[in-house]
N, C-alpha and C positions, 0 to 999 in steps of 0.2 A: 233758411237763410243761405246756408252753404250750397243748397241745390240751385237757388236763384243765381248765385255767383258763378257756379259751374256752367249753367245754361248761358249766362251772359258771355263768359269767356269762350265757349264753343261757338256762339253766334259771332263774336268779334273775330275769332280766328277764321271762320268761314268767309266773313265779309272781306277780310284782308286778302285771303287766297283768291277770292273772286275778283277783287280789284287788281290784284297783281298778275292775274292770268294774261297771257299774251293776247292782244287784239289782232286777229288775222287781217281785218280790213286795213288797219293802220300799217301793219307790217307789209302787206301787199303794196300799198301806196308807196311806202318808203323804198322797198327793195325790188319791186317787180313792174310797177306801172309805167316807168319811164321807157321800158322796152315793149311790154305786152299791152299797154294801154290801160286806162282806168277801168274800162269795161271788159278788158280781157280780149279785145278783138284785134290786137296786134298793132304793130308799128315797126320799129326796128326789129323787134322780136316777133315770133309767129303768134297767131291768134290761139288762145288756149280756152276761150269760152265757147267754142263751137260745140254744139250738142253731140255731134258725131265723135268728137275727141273725148269729151268728158265721160260719155257713156261707154267708152271702150278702154279706158285706162284706170288702173287701180290707184288707191291712195298711196300705196307703197311705191308705185312707179313715179308719182308726182314728188314724193318725199326724196327719193333717190336722185331724181333729176335736179331738184333744187340743191341738194347736198353736194352732188358731184359735178353738176353742170355738164357742159360738152367741151372737153379740152380741144382747143384749136378752132372751135366754132364760136358763135357770138354769145352763147349762154355761159356765164361765169359760174364758178362753184361758190356756194355760200357755206363754206366750212365753219364760219364763225357763228352761225345761228344755232340756237339750242334745239334739242329735239322737240321741246314744247312749242317753240316758235314755228318750227316746220309744220307741226300738226295744226297749229292755228292758221297758217297760210293755206294749207291744203283744205282745211275746213271751209275757209272763205271762198276759195276757188270752186269747191264742190257746191257751194250755194247757188252757183249759176245754173245748175242742173236740177230738175225736179225728180230725178231718179237716183236711187242709192248707188254708191260706188261699186263697181264690179269686184268680186272677190278674186284676189290674185291666185292664178293657177300656175304652179311651178313645174308642171309636167314637162319632161324633156321630149321634144319632137325629134323623132328619128327619121332620117331621110338619106338620099344619095347625094352627097355633097358635090361630086363632079357633075352629075346631071343637073343639080341645082344651079351650078355656075353657068351652064349652057342656057338654062331657062332665064336666069337673071340677065344675062347678056342680051337675050332676045326681047324680054318684056319689061325689064326694070331699069336698064342702064341709061335710057334716054332721059329719065328724070333724076335718078339717084346717082348717076355718074359712074365712071369706071371704078371698079373695086369698092363701090358704095360710098364714094367720098362726098356725095351730096350735091345739091344745087349750089350755084355760086351766088354770092351776095348775102343780103339780110332780109328779114321779115317781109313786110308788105308795102315797102315804100319805093325808093328810086332804083332799087337794085335789079329789077327785071320788068318784063312786060306787065302792064297793068291788068291784063286779063287773067293773070295767075294770082289767086288770093293767098298763096303760101308757097315757099320754096320747098323742094324735096329735102328731107333731113338726111344727114350723113349716117348711113346705117353701119359703117365700119368704125364709128366713133366709140371709144371705150366707155364714155359716159352713158351713151344710149344702150350699149350692150349690157352694162351693169344694171341699168334700170328696167329694161324691157324683158319680160319673160318670153319663152318660145311661143307660148299660147297666144300672148298678145300680138306678137309679130305675125303669127299664122292668121289670127282672126282679122287683123288689119288688111292683110293681103287678100284674104277670102272675101271680106265684106266691103273693102274700100273705106273711104272716109268722106261722107257727104260734106260739101262746102269746100273741098279741096280738089286738086287734079287727080287724087288717088282714087281710082275706080276699082270695082270688084274684079278680081282676077278670075273668079268663077264665072262671072258674066262674060269675061274676055275669052273664056274657053279653056282655062286650065282646070285640071282635076285636083282633088284634095291631095293626091299623091304628089303631083307636080309641086304644089304649094309647100308640102312638107320638105321636099328636096331643096326648094329655095330657102326655107327657114334654116335648114342644116348648113347650107352654104353661107348664109349671113352669120350664123353663130360661129362659124370657123374663123371669123375675124377677131374673135375675142382672145387677145393674147396678152396685152399689157395691163397692168393694174392701174386703177385710177390714182392711187397714192403716188406711184412712181412718176407718172406723167405730170401730176400737179406739182410734185417736188421739183421736177426738172424745170418747169416754167418759173417757179419761184427762184430757182438757182440762177436763172438767166436774167437777173436784174440789170437794168441799164441806168446810168446816171441820168437825172432829169433834164440836164442841159448840156449843150456842147459849148465849150469855152476855149477861146484862143487869145493870146496876147498879141498886140500889134506893135511893130517897131516904129510905126509912123505916128504923126500927130492925129488928132481927131478928124480934122477936115480932110486930110489926105487919105485916111483910112476909109472915110465915108465915100470919097470919090473912087477909091480902089474897089470897094464893094459894089458900087453902082455899075462899074464897068464889068465886074465879074458876073453880076446878075444878067446883064445884057449878053455877055459872051455865052452864058449857059441857056440862052433862048427863053429867059423869063421876062415877064413884063414888069417893068419898074412902075409901081403904083404911086408912091409918094415917100418923101423924107420928112419926118416930123420930130418934134421934141417928145421925149418919153412922157413928160408930165402934161402934155397938151390935153386940155379938158379937165384936168384934175386940180389945177391951180388957176389963179387969175391970169388971163391972157397977158403975156409980156413978162411974167414972173417965172416962167419955166426955167429949169436948170439947163443952160445952154451946153453943158458938158455931157448931157444924156440925150442921145439921138436914137430913133428907131426907124429902120428902113423897111417899107412894106413892098412886097413883090409877089408875083404869082405866075405859074405855068398853068394856063386854063385847061389844057389837055389832061395834065396830071390831076388837076382839081376835080374835073368831071369823072375821071376814072376812079379816083379815090372815093368820091361821094357815092358812086354806083356800088362800090364794094361795101361801104358802111357809112351811112349818113352822119354818124357821130364824128367822123373825121373833120367835119365842118367846124368843130370846136377849136381846132388849131390851124385852120386855114382861113384866109391866105397866109402866105409865109411872111416872117418878119425876123430881122436881126437887130439886136440892141447893141449900141456902141457907147461905151462910157469911158470918160477920161477922169481919173482920180489920182491925185498925188503925182501928176506928171506921167502916169502910165495909162495906156489905152487898151481896152479889152473888148472883144466882141463875144456875144453869147446868143444862142438861139435854143429853142426847145429841142429835145431829142425825140424824133419821131419813133424810134425803136422802143423807147420807154413807154410812150403813150399807146402804141399798138399792142403791147403786151397786156395793157389794162383792158383792151377791147376783146381779147380772147378770140381772134379771128386770123387764122393762118394766111388767108388770102390778103388781108390787110397788112400782115407782117411783111410780106414780100414787097408791097408798095412802099411801106415805111422804111424798109431796108434801103430801097432805091433812093428815097428822099433823104435818108441819113447820109448817103454818099454824096448827094448833091449839096446838102448843107455844109458838109465837111470840106468839099472842094471849093465852095464859095468863100468860106472863111480862110482857107489856105491861100487862095488867089489874092484875097484882100490884104494878107499879111506877109506875102513874099517880099 
């Protein structure tokens, strides 16, 4: 009898553990698919289901990439996921390949760094950018010509350098990556010694720790909205704002009640107004950098009168750009922050 109870408890414990184990497919859908696509073939993020990619990267590389992300690029860090969740996601991603994961080789590649810099400038800079800063824009969408299935990654990125081994970098340069613009540099005429020199140069960029960079980004938190009080009444503030929008070469789209469409028509709160406007040149520029910026464009300012006081508010683009982990977008949103602040100032002078 005791033996039966023991067997039952062991079976029950096993079933609980099995049920509570992370489901990689569900985790992938929740955390990864919005950028990399449900099938892993990319979108805002790069395609990760390419056979040439999966058959050339170790599970350790995938785990480190998910954990640390790519600071300043579009790939965020998933520091809050558990190790078990990382393993589950990697296992699911690995299921797209019928080959086992390559074993990570941590051998240090020794080469001539100065000569590698010369070779990098000649053969690599066209795609990977000066100092390895990477291609501009995002994944496989609006951000570049459609004949390129993937942008060149930033090789000087601390997240990449922390995840990629010397051997992986060397093999990628030697063999290329089918399905991307990355061709074999051996075929292009470089020798193995040349490639070792390039790897040595790329590795020389590894200076800053992942932790310090990510702590710095968290330290630079911005308030979610820009808020200013107006000394004028609601109607005059709205007119001031409309004129400021025109003066800044924005297109005034419409003025509407904030509750329009949310309550029965005619019952909107007349003391809550939203002004919609747009600069289409900026819009197209921002969308080319990162299509996700469309979530907070076109621009709008909310004006509310309460207890005799009028207040203007709008989203803070600098706060949103930090969420997108894209230094190129940071610059555009810094510019937009200045425009928003100027509009609110001009409307309340």
